[in-house]
N, C-alpha and C positions, 0 to 999 in steps of 0.2 A: 475529377474529384477534388474537393476543396483541400487546402493545405492543412486545415485542422483535422480532417478525417485521416489524412495521410500520417499526421503526427500521432494520432491515437493508435493507428494500426502498427506504428513502429515502436510503441512504448514497450518496455520490458514489464512483465507482470510482477516481478520481484525486485527489490533493492537489497543490496548487501552493503553494510557499513560496519566499522569497528566501534565497539563500545568505548565511550570516552573515559571510562574508569579502568577497565581491565583489558582492553584491546581484543576482546572476544568478537569474532565475526558474527553479525546478526543479519538474518535474512527475513525480510518482511514483505508482505504484499504491497504493491505500489500504492494502493488506496488507503493503507493504514495511516492514521495520523500519529499514533503513539506506538512505541514498541518497548518491551521490557527485556533487558538482557537476561538470557537464561542462565548465565554464569553468576553474575553479582546482583542482579535484580534492579539495576539502574534503569530508570524510565527515560526514554529518549523521544523527543518530538521529531517526527520524520517528514512532516509537511508543513508548509507555511499556510496560514489562513488569516483572515481579518483584512485590515486596510492595506496590506502589503501589495495586493494585486492577486488576481486569480491565476492559479496553475491550471494546466489542462486537466489534471485530476479533479479539480473542483467542478469542472464542467461534466466530467463523467459521473461524479457523485450526484449532481443535480439531475442528470438523466436517469440514473438508477432510482433515485428517490421518486421521481415522476412515475417511473414504471412500477413502483411499489416494492422494490427490492431493498431490504435493510442491510446495514453493515454487518449485522450478526449473521444473516443468511450467507453473505459473501465470505465471512470468516470461516463458517462451517464448511462451505463448499471447497474453499482453498485448502483447508486442513484435510479434507477427504482426498483431494487431488495429491497433496504431499504424501499422505499415508500410502496411497496407491502407487505412487512413483517410487517409494522406498521399499516396496515389497518385492 
């Protein structure tokens, strides 16, 4: 199996980081580009894009787009998974 596929398999589905304004921990799906702090509302950029170089997540985004799966569908699915996990 290729190194890229192994890297994709090993990725965490979520990232946790501290808000730069209030230090509130924020958990976002790994494919999210932006996240809003639930405590203070500060908007954070979670992923690089543009001329900086491609992240593995950019390749995943491209594959999902090719498959016809939108970011909104992913967000809804992951919210359902979180809700089910917290029950």
